[in-house]
C-alpha positions as CSV (number, residue, x, y, z in Angstrom):
1,M,16.9,25.2,-2.3
2,P,14.2,26.9,-4.2
3,V,11.2,28.3,-2.3
4,S,8.8,26.0,-4.1
5,V,10.7,22.9,-3.1
6,R,10.6,24.0,0.6
7,Y,6.8,24.4,0.4
8,I,6.5,21.0,-1.2
9,I,8.6,19.4,1.6
10,L,6.7,21.3,4.3
11,F,3.3,20.3,2.8
12,W,4.5,16.7,2.6
13,L,5.6,16.6,6.2
14,L,2.4,18.2,7.4
15,A,0.2,15.8,5.4
16,V,2.1,12.6,6.4
17,N,2.2,13.7,10.1
18,F,-1.5,14.5,10.1
19,A,-2.3,11.2,8.5
20,S,-0.1,9.3,11.0
21,F,-1.9,11.0,13.9
22,V,-5.4,10.4,12.5
23,I,-4.7,6.8,11.7
24,M,-3.3,6.2,15.2
25,G,-6.5,7.6,16.6
26,T,-8.7,5.6,14.2
27,D,-6.8,2.4,15.1
28,K,-7.3,3.1,18.8
29,H,-11.1,3.6,18.2
30,R,-11.3,0.4,16.2
31,A,-9.4,-1.5,18.9
32,I,-11.9,-0.4,21.5
33,K,-14.8,-1.4,19.3
34,K,-13.1,-4.7,18.5
35,R,-13.2,-4.0,14.7
36,W,-10.8,-4.3,11.8
37,R,-7.5,-2.8,12.6
38,V,-4.7,-0.9,10.8
39,Q,-1.7,-3.0,10.1
40,E,1.3,-2.2,12.3
41,R,3.5,-2.0,9.2
42,T,1.4,1.0,8.1
43,F,2.6,3.0,11.1
44,F,6.3,2.2,10.4
45,V,5.9,3.1,6.7
46,L,4.3,6.4,7.6
47,S,7.1,7.0,10.1
48,V,9.8,6.3,7.5
49,L,8.1,8.7,5.1
50,G,8.4,11.5,7.7
51,G,5.4,10.9,9.9
52,S,7.2,9.8,13.0
53,P,6.3,12.9,15.1
54,G,2.6,12.4,14.2
55,C,2.8,8.7,15.2
56,I,4.5,9.6,18.5
57,A,1.9,12.3,19.2
58,G,-0.9,9.9,18.4
59,M,0.7,7.2,20.7
60,L,0.8,9.7,23.6
61,I,-2.5,11.5,23.1
62,F,-4.6,8.3,22.4
63,R,-2.5,6.1,24.7
64,H,-2.2,3.6,21.9
65,K,0.6,1.2,21.2
66,T,2.5,2.4,24.2
67,R,3.1,-1.1,25.6
68,H,4.6,-2.5,22.4
69,A,8.4,-2.2,22.6
70,K,8.7,-2.0,18.8
71,F,6.6,1.1,18.8
72,V,8.0,2.7,22.0
73,W,11.6,2.3,20.7
74,G,11.1,1.9,16.9
75,I,9.2,5.0,16.0
76,P,11.4,7.4,18.0
77,A,14.5,5.6,16.6
78,I,13.3,6.3,13.1
79,M,12.8,9.9,14.0
80,V,16.3,10.2,15.5
81,L,17.8,8.6,12.4
82,Q,15.9,11.0,10.2
83,I,17.1,14.0,12.2
84,V,20.7,12.7,12.0
85,V,20.5,12.2,8.2
86,C,18.9,15.6,7.7
87,L,21.5,17.4,9.8
88,S,24.3,15.5,8.0
89,V,22.9,16.5,4.6
90,Y,22.6,20.1,5.7
91,I,26.1,20.2,7.1
92,I,27.6,18.6,4.0
93,C,25.6,20.6,1.4
94,F,25.2,24.0,3.0
95,R,28.3,24.7,5.0
């Protein structure tokens, strides 16, 4: 894989995880203030796009969405699935 592609992937993962984390914190703040909230679907879309570690970190640090089973199990399940897919692709392509 060319170096430039690696940097693009790294930048993408950093950006989507940062966004996931910040949006989780913003949603927690809005929940406390009883204001407009972020749609739950947004967190799952960000997770599928590679932001599941950021979502999990936000859940733990902000103590947000930790009582919702679909978040407690769903977001980590997405991350595990992504790890399995990445490892499988690596093993098939680079070994």
